[in-house]
C-alpha positions as CSV (number, residue, x, y, z in Angstrom):
1,X,-8.1,-0.1,0.2
2,X,-8.5,1.8,3.3
3,X,-9.1,5.4,3.4
4,X,-5.8,6.5,4.8
5,X,-4.2,7.6,1.8
6,X,-5.9,9.4,-1.0
7,X,-4.2,9.6,-4.5
8,X,-5.9,9.9,-7.7
9,X,-4.0,7.5,-10.4
10,X,-4.2,8.7,-14.3
11,X,-7.7,10.4,-15.7
12,X,-11.3,8.6,-14.6
13,X,-13.2,8.2,-17.3
14,X,-16.8,7.0,-16.6
15,X,-18.0,3.4,-17.1
16,X,-21.4,2.6,-16.3
17,X,-22.9,-1.1,-14.8
18,X,-25.6,-2.6,-17.2
19,X,-26.8,-4.8,-14.3
20,X,-29.6,-5.2,-12.2
21,X,-29.8,-4.8,-9.2
22,X,-31.2,-8.5,-8.0
23,X,-31.2,-8.2,-4.1
24,X,-30.4,-10.2,-1.8
25,X,-31.5,-14.0,-1.7
26,X,-31.8,-14.3,-5.2
27,X,-32.0,-17.2,-6.7
28,X,-28.5,-18.8,-7.0
29,X,-26.8,-16.5,-5.0
30,X,-23.9,-17.9,-3.5
31,X,-23.1,-18.5,0.6
32,X,-20.6,-16.9,2.9
33,X,-20.0,-14.0,5.2
34,X,-18.9,-10.1,4.0
35,X,-17.4,-7.9,6.6
36,X,-17.7,-4.5,4.8
37,X,-17.7,-1.0,6.4
38,X,-20.9,1.0,6.9
39,X,-21.0,5.3,7.1
40,X,-24.3,7.5,8.4
41,X,-24.5,10.5,9.3
42,X,-26.6,9.4,11.8
43,X,-24.1,7.1,13.5
44,X,-21.3,10.1,12.4
45,X,-18.5,6.8,12.2
46,X,-17.6,4.3,10.3
47,X,-18.1,1.2,12.0
48,X,-17.7,-2.1,10.4
49,X,-20.5,-4.4,10.3
50,X,-20.9,-8.8,9.3
51,X,-23.6,-9.6,6.5
52,X,-24.6,-12.9,6.1
53,X,-25.4,-13.6,2.5
54,X,-29.0,-14.7,1.7
55,X,-29.9,-12.2,4.6
56,X,-31.3,-8.5,3.8
57,X,-29.9,-7.1,7.5
58,X,-26.1,-6.6,8.4
59,X,-24.9,-6.9,12.1
60,X,-23.0,-4.3,13.4
61,X,-19.6,-6.2,15.1
62,X,-19.0,-4.9,18.6
63,X,-15.0,-3.9,18.3
64,X,-13.4,-1.0,19.9
65,X,-12.9,2.2,19.2
66,X,-14.4,5.2,17.8
67,X,-14.2,4.1,14.5
68,X,-13.2,1.3,12.9
69,X,-12.0,0.8,9.3
70,X,-9.9,-2.4,7.1
71,X,-11.9,-5.7,7.8
72,X,-9.9,-8.2,6.6
73,X,-10.0,-11.9,7.4
74,X,-7.8,-14.4,8.5
75,X,-7.4,-17.5,6.5
76,X,-9.4,-19.5,8.7
77,X,-11.9,-17.4,9.4
78,X,-11.4,-16.9,12.6
79,X,-10.1,-13.6,12.9
80,X,-10.3,-10.0,12.1
81,X,-7.8,-8.3,11.4
82,X,-8.9,-3.8,11.3
83,X,-7.3,-0.6,12.1
84,X,-8.8,2.0,15.0
85,X,-8.8,5.8,14.9
86,X,-10.6,9.0,15.4
87,X,-12.9,10.5,12.4
88,X,-13.4,14.5,11.9
89,X,-17.5,15.3,12.4
90,X,-19.4,13.9,9.8
91,X,-15.8,12.5,7.8
92,X,-16.2,8.7,6.6
93,X,-12.4,9.0,6.5
94,X,-10.6,8.4,9.3
95,X,-7.8,10.7,10.0
96,X,-4.4,11.1,12.9
97,X,-3.3,8.5,14.0
98,X,-4.7,4.6,13.3
99,X,-3.7,1.6,14.7
100,X,-4.2,-2.0,13.1
101,X,-6.0,-4.7,15.7
102,X,-6.6,-8.1,15.7
103,X,-9.7,-9.9,17.2
104,X,-12.0,-12.7,17.2
105,X,-15.5,-11.4,15.4
106,X,-17.0,-10.8,18.9
107,X,-14.1,-8.4,20.1
108,X,-13.0,-10.8,22.1
109,X,-9.4,-12.2,22.3
110,X,-8.4,-8.0,21.4
111,X,-5.0,-7.9,20.4
112,X,-3.4,-4.2,19.5
113,X,-0.3,-5.1,17.0
114,X,0.8,-1.4,16.3
115,X,1.5,1.5,18.3
116,X,3.0,4.0,16.0
117,X,3.0,8.2,15.5
118,X,2.6,6.8,11.9
119,X,-0.8,6.0,10.6
120,X,-0.9,2.5,9.4
121,X,-3.7,0.8,7.1
122,X,-4.3,-1.8,4.6
123,X,-3.8,-5.1,6.5
124,X,-3.7,-8.4,4.6
125,X,-2.4,-11.8,6.2
126,X,0.0,-13.9,5.3
127,X,-2.1,-17.5,3.8
128,X,-0.7,-19.7,7.0
129,X,-2.3,-16.5,9.4
130,X,0.7,-16.0,11.1
131,X,1.9,-12.3,9.9
132,X,0.1,-9.4,8.2
133,X,1.7,-7.1,5.7
134,X,0.4,-3.2,6.5
135,X,0.8,0.0,4.9
136,X,2.7,2.2,7.3
137,X,2.7,6.3,6.5
138,X,5.7,7.8,6.5
139,X,6.8,10.3,9.3
140,X,6.2,13.5,7.2
141,X,5.3,13.9,3.8
142,X,3.4,11.6,1.3
143,X,5.6,8.4,1.5
144,X,4.7,5.0,2.9
145,X,6.0,1.7,2.6
146,X,5.2,-1.9,3.6
147,X,5.9,-3.8,7.1
148,X,5.0,-7.1,8.7
149,X,4.2,-7.3,11.5
150,X,3.6,-11.3,13.5
151,X,0.0,-11.8,15.0
152,X,1.4,-12.0,18.5
153,X,3.0,-8.9,18.3
154,X,6.3,-7.6,18.3
155,X,8.3,-5.2,16.3
156,X,7.0,-4.4,12.9
157,X,10.0,-5.0,10.0
158,X,10.0,-3.2,6.9
159,X,9.5,-4.3,3.7
160,X,9.5,-1.8,1.4
161,X,11.6,1.6,1.0
162,X,9.5,3.2,-1.9
163,X,8.1,6.7,-1.6
164,X,4.4,5.7,-1.8
165,X,3.9,2.1,-1.6
166,X,0.1,0.8,-1.3
167,X,-2.6,-1.9,-1.1
168,X,-0.2,-4.9,-0.6
169,X,-2.2,-8.5,-1.3
170,X,0.1,-11.4,-0.2
171,X,-0.4,-14.4,-2.7
172,X,-1.4,-17.7,-1.5
173,X,1.8,-19.4,-1.9
174,X,3.2,-16.8,0.4
175,X,6.1,-16.1,-1.4
176,X,5.2,-12.6,-2.6
177,X,3.2,-9.5,-1.9
178,X,2.1,-7.5,-5.3
179,X,1.2,-4.1,-4.3
180,X,0.9,-0.3,-5.9
181,X,3.5,1.8,-5.9
182,X,3.3,5.5,-6.5
183,X,5.5,7.7,-8.7
184,X,5.4,10.6,-6.3
185,X,6.4,13.4,-8.9
186,X,3.9,12.2,-11.8
187,X,1.3,10.1,-9.2
188,X,1.2,7.7,-12.1
189,X,1.1,3.8,-10.3
190,X,2.1,0.6,-11.5
191,X,2.1,-2.9,-9.4
192,X,5.0,-4.0,-8.4
193,X,6.1,-8.1,-6.4
194,X,8.5,-8.0,-3.9
195,X,9.3,-11.4,-1.4
196,X,8.4,-10.9,2.3
197,X,12.2,-10.3,3.3
198,X,12.4,-7.2,1.0
199,X,14.6,-9.2,-1.7
200,X,13.5,-9.8,-5.5
201,X,11.5,-6.4,-6.0
202,X,10.3,-6.2,-9.8
203,X,7.4,-4.8,-11.3
204,X,4.8,-6.6,-13.4
205,X,2.1,-5.7,-15.6
206,X,3.9,-2.9,-17.1
207,X,1.7,-2.6,-20.4
208,X,-1.7,-2.1,-18.6
209,X,-1.7,2.2,-17.5
210,X,-3.2,3.5,-14.0
211,X,-4.3,0.5,-12.6
212,X,-4.6,-0.3,-8.8
213,X,-5.4,-2.7,-6.0
214,X,-4.2,-5.7,-6.9
215,X,-5.4,-9.0,-5.4
216,X,-4.5,-12.6,-5.8
217,X,-6.8,-15.0,-6.2
218,X,-7.0,-18.0,-3.8
219,X,-5.4,-20.4,-6.8
220,X,-2.4,-17.4,-7.3
221,X,-3.1,-17.8,-11.0
222,X,-4.9,-14.3,-11.3
223,X,-4.7,-10.9,-10.1
224,X,-8.0,-8.9,-9.8
225,X,-7.3,-4.9,-10.8
226,X,-9.2,-2.1,-12.0
227,X,-8.5,1.1,-13.8
228,X,-11.2,3.5,-12.0
229,X,-13.6,2.8,-15.6
230,X,-13.5,-1.2,-15.2
231,X,-12.7,-4.2,-12.8
232,X,-11.2,-7.7,-14.5
233,X,-8.6,-10.0,-13.8
234,X,-5.6,-11.1,-15.3
235,X,-2.8,-13.0,-15.1
236,X,0.5,-12.3,-13.7
237,X,2.3,-12.2,-16.4
238,X,-0.7,-9.5,-17.7
239,X,-2.1,-12.3,-20.7
240,X,-5.8,-13.2,-20.8
241,X,-7.6,-9.9,-19.3
242,X,-11.4,-10.9,-18.5
243,X,-13.3,-7.7,-18.0
244,X,-15.8,-8.6,-14.4
245,X,-17.2,-5.1,-14.0
246,X,-17.7,-1.9,-15.4
247,X,-17.8,0.7,-12.4
248,X,-20.7,2.9,-12.3
249,X,-20.7,6.8,-11.7
250,X,-23.5,8.4,-9.1
251,X,-25.7,11.2,-10.4
252,X,-22.6,13.6,-9.6
253,X,-20.5,11.5,-12.1
254,X,-18.5,10.7,-9.0
255,X,-17.0,6.7,-9.1
256,X,-16.3,4.5,-5.6
257,X,-13.4,3.0,-5.3
258,X,-14.1,-0.7,-5.7
259,X,-12.4,-2.4,-2.6
260,X,-12.5,-5.7,-4.9
261,X,-12.2,-8.4,-2.9
262,X,-12.5,-12.8,-4.3
263,X,-14.4,-15.6,-2.6
264,X,-12.7,-18.1,-0.8
265,X,-13.5,-20.2,-3.6
266,X,-12.2,-17.6,-6.3
267,X,-15.8,-18.2,-8.6
268,X,-16.8,-14.9,-7.0
269,X,-15.8,-11.3,-6.5
270,X,-17.1,-8.8,-4.0
271,X,-16.5,-4.7,-4.1
272,X,-18.4,-1.4,-3.8
273,X,-19.6,1.2,-6.1
274,X,-22.4,3.7,-6.4
275,X,-25.9,2.9,-7.8
276,X,-25.5,3.8,-11.2
277,X,-26.7,7.8,-11.9
278,X,-28.7,7.9,-8.4
279,X,-27.8,10.2,-5.4
280,X,-27.6,6.9,-3.2
281,X,-24.6,5.9,-1.2
282,X,-22.3,3.3,-2.2
283,X,-23.0,-0.3,-1.4
284,X,-21.9,-3.5,-1.5
285,X,-22.0,-6.4,-4.6
286,X,-20.9,-9.6,-5.8
287,X,-20.3,-10.7,-9.5
288,X,-19.9,-14.4,-10.7
289,X,-15.3,-14.3,-11.9
290,X,-16.7,-14.4,-15.4
291,X,-18.3,-11.4,-15.1
292,X,-21.7,-12.8,-14.6
293,X,-24.8,-12.6,-12.4
294,X,-24.0,-9.2,-10.4
295,X,-26.2,-8.7,-7.9
296,X,-26.2,-6.2,-5.1
297,X,-26.4,-7.5,-1.9
298,X,-26.6,-4.3,0.7
299,X,-28.9,-1.2,1.5
300,X,-28.6,1.4,3.8
301,X,-29.2,5.2,3.7
302,X,-25.3,5.6,4.1
303,X,-22.1,4.2,2.4
304,X,-21.0,0.7,2.7
305,X,-17.1,0.0,1.4
306,X,-14.3,-2.0,1.6
307,X,-15.8,-5.6,1.7
308,X,-13.7,-8.6,2.6
309,X,-15.5,-12.7,2.3
310,X,-14.9,-14.8,5.2
311,X,-13.3,-18.4,4.2
């Protein structure tokens, strides 16, 4: 989830991860490439990096703009969607006007998809790679809604008219989009589903409280969610809940938004979190979908967030 909208959903209870940091290149680690956002006081801007699993050093992607966030790999792994804007001095959050771009990982074949007075973010690809669903802030107030735009550009089309709609995830079959809807009066959230044409809107997982960031598994059988304490997956009907990881707090008791994503084969999950009771920044972690073999894969003096696993 891109940090365009800061909303607290329910009470936060600290859940501490019991895993050991196994480091990069540990035995049995999966292969692949993960794009993520890194912010450091030395650089002063959030920038998108790429890490090939099994290597120790991430490389910065040569993308345009003073501050970049929200990397999302296309289904074929050839293109990257991201947002561009500006950040206040020494802040990792993009503020003001933000626009959505797509490009190859080397920054070539760049295309700007939005030119809005409103802020946009949280883009997710359609399974066929032809469209993206994104969050667009209301011109006034704190509201937001889901919109769809073609990768070739053109006018964005509105999908939802809720007060605060966030964190969309397009189902692998292309038929529905899961997202978080927040009540602006109570700031309590729930997971909803809508078809790309705006029809079929209904709430799911209503028995699960204070959950957010729904992410469809690659086979479409499960949704990855978290409740600010625990990362877990469930079936769309709310059954068969499987705990994946407890989220750790830093030395101040703060928790990082995990911003989880699946590996292309659905066997692993990547997310970000603070080191347990440390004063270090946030780092990228991976864990098997059954909750085993949790390991940390990035190390920096800054803050690493918002991972996306390339196909």
